[in-house]
N, C-alpha and C positions, 0 to 999 in steps of 0.2 A: 322422396325417401331414397337414401343410397341403396345401391344393389348389394347383394351378398358378396360379389367379387370386390366391390369398392371397400366394403367394411373389412374384408379379409386382408386386402392390400394395406389398409391403414393399420391394422393390428401388427402386420409384419414390419411395417415402417417404424412403429413405436417400439417394438421389441429390439430392432437394430439400434435405435437411438439409446435405449436403455442399456444395451451392452457397452456402448461407447461411454456413457456416463458412469457406469460401474467401473470400467477400466480406468477412467480418469480419476475417480475417487481413490482407487487402490494406489495409483502412481503418486498422487498428491499425499496420501497417508504415509507412504514409504519415505518420500522426500521430507515430509514435515518432521519426522522424528529426528533426522540429522540436523535440520534447520533449527529446531527447538533446542537441541543440545548445544548448538553453536551460540544461540542467543543467551542461554542460561550461563554458558561459560564466559561470554564477553561482558555481561552486565556488571559483575562486581568490579572489574578493573575500570570500566568506563565510568561507573558511578563514583568510585573513589577518586579517580582523576578529576572528575567534575567538581567534587567536593574540595579537593586540594587546591585546584585552580581558583575556585570561588574564594577560598580563604586567602590565597596569595594575592588576588586582585584587591581584597579588602585592605591588605597591609602595604601595598605598593601604590606609589603615586601613578596617576594615569600616564605621565610622561616617561615612566620607566621603560615602557615598550609600546610600539605602535598598536599591538593587538589589545592593549588595555585602554586605549584612548577612546573616550566617548566624544564623538564629533557632532552629536545632536542628530536631528532627523533630517538628513539630506537624501541621498539615494540609498535604497535598500535592495538587497538580493534575497530572493526566496528560493531555497533549494528544495524542490518538490520530488519526492520519491514515489513513483507509481510502478505498474507492471507493464511488461511488453505484450502480454496476452490478456484476453478477457476470460469469460466463463468463470468468474470468481465472485459472483454476487455483487454487492455494493462496494467492494474494495476500492475500485478506481473512482467510481462516481462520488462516493462520500468524501474522499480526501480532496478531489478536484473541486467539489462544491464548497467545501470548507475554505480552501485556498482562495477561490473566487470571492467569497464573502469577506475574507481578510483583506484582500486587495481593495475591494470597493469601500470597506469601512475605514481604510487608512490612506485613501487616495489624497485627501487634503492634508494629512499629517506628514507625509513624505513628499519630497520633490518628485521622486520617481520610484516605482516598484517594479523590479525586473524579475523574471522567472528563469531559473535553470532547472529544466525538467529531466529527471532520470526515469526512462520508461516511455514507450511509444503511446500507451493509452492516455497518459496525462496530456500529451501534446494533442491527440485527437479530440479529447473532451474539451480542452480549453482554447484551442486555436480560433474558434469562432466566437468565443465569449470574451477572452482577454488576450487575444492573439498579439496585440501590440506590446504586451509586457514580456513575451517569450523571446529571450535572447540566445538561448542555447538549449539543445536537446541531446541527450545521450541515450542511445538505444542498444539493446542486446548486451548489457553488461551485468544484468542481475541473474543470468543463468548460472554462472559460477562465481560466487563472491570471493574475492581475495583481498587481503590487506593492501596489496600493491595497487589495486584499483582505487580503493578508498584513499590511499596516500596521494595518488595523483589528483584526485578530486579535491582533497584537503589542501594541497599545495596551490591549486588554482584559486581556491577561495581565499586563502591567506594572502596570495599575491595581489588579488583584486582589492582586498581591504587595505593592505599596506600602501599600494599605489593610489589609494583614495578614489578608486572608481566607485566604491560603495562605502557608506558610513555605518551600515548595519547589515548583518547576515542572519537569516532565519532558516532553520532546518525543519521541514514538515514531512512526517512519515506516519505510517500506521504502526503503533506499538502493539506487539503481540501479547495478548492476555491469555487466550486459550484458542482452541481450534474453532470455536464459534464466536469469539469475541476479539475485536481489534479496536483500538482507540486512536483516533486521529490526534497527533501530538505536534505542537508547535514549540520549538526550542530556539532561543536566541543564542546563536553561536558566537557572534562578534558584535560589538566588543564584549569581552568576557565579563559577565555580570558579577560584581562583588557579593560575597556572602552577607546576609542580613545579620546584624549584631543584636543579640537580645540584651535586654536591660541588665546591667551588672556583669556582663560577660567581659572577661579580660582579653585584650588583643595583644598577643606577644609578637615580637619581631622575629624574622627568619635570618639565619646565617647562611650565606651562599658560598659554595666551593665549586669551581675555582674562583668564579666572580659572578656578580649579579647578572650582568649582561649575557654571559655565556650560558648560564642556567636558563634564563628566560628565553633566549634565542632557540634553545633546544626543546624545552618543555611546552611552550605555548603552541607552536605549530603542531607538535605531536598530539596535543590535546584535541585540536580540530580534526586531525586525521582519525583519531580514535572514535570521536563522536560520529563522524561520517560513517565509519565502518560499522559502528553499533547500529546506526540508523538503517543501513543497508541490510544487515542481518535481521533486524526487527521487521523490516518491510517484506523481505522474502518469506520469512516464517508466517507473517500475517497473510500474505498472498496465498500460500499453500493451504493454510487453515481455512481461508475463505473459499478457495476452490473445492476443497474436500467437502465442506459443508454444503456448498451450492450443488455439487454433483450428487451428494446423498439425497438432497431434497428433490433433485430432478429425477433420480431413480425411483423414489417413492411416488412421485407424481405420475411417472410412466406406468408404474404398477397399477395405480388407480385408474388411469386412462385405459389400460389393457382390459381391466375388469369391466369397465363400462362398455367398451366396444364389443367385448365378448358377449355380454348380456344383450346388447343391441343386435349382434349377429344371430344369436340363438332365437331371439324374438322374431327377427325377419325371416329366418329359416323356418320357424314354426308356422308363421303366417303363410309362407309360400307353400308348405306342405298341406296346410289346411285348405288353401285355395285350390290346389291340385285335386285334393280329395273331393271337394265340392263340385268341381268340374266333372270328375269321373261319375259321381253320384247323379249329377244332373243329366249327363249323357246317357247313363243307364236307364234313368226314369223316362227319358224321351223316346227310347227304343221300345219300351213296353207298350 
């Protein structure tokens, strides 16, 4: 049975840990509000652009622009967005496992499936599982999200597709639903998927100014940059929500543990006092 000193030391250790988890929860909650506002502000523009581009892809021939061309199932690139830090529950493990399942399920469908990982944790979780698929890793870019960062990533993705290094590009991120709910999301970035036409729907033609090629050269790469930016914002907000929830649970568990240890300490102390009293009484009886 542990001594009173050991139990007291354990209580102090758990209290120190609880202070850390409470502080991390408060920091995550403060950051989450700003991240959530950024996600909510970015969604309407990203969704509308996705809708417009899907409609445009329906009306244009695939030869009109390289980003519209469906080259079949050749080489595919998966852009996976994870976190650089842990202590956020199942945020990193859930999306990494989903990506691993996707790779294993589509190994025969594609000639090759490569991974571009954003976030250190994704690399650590997948390097021993599907390490041969990892071609590039970006770390420490999710601390301060800017459109400039997303633009550079989007340009790299577009260039890889136009140069025919890859025939398809998928974006994988945790979509933010609430502080306690994140949804692993797979989106096909390239080629741009045409909108589905409902029965009886009329498909009108677009008029381009100044020219079709000029408009497509500007708007299609811009669309990829916007979707990458939106994915980064969603991922960061989801990470903060998951960390806040995980630290809240950890703080509650610490409180329960402190209660149990305190009860154990009091029982051990009571047993020690009872033992001492019995020894005193036994000594007094022996003197008589």
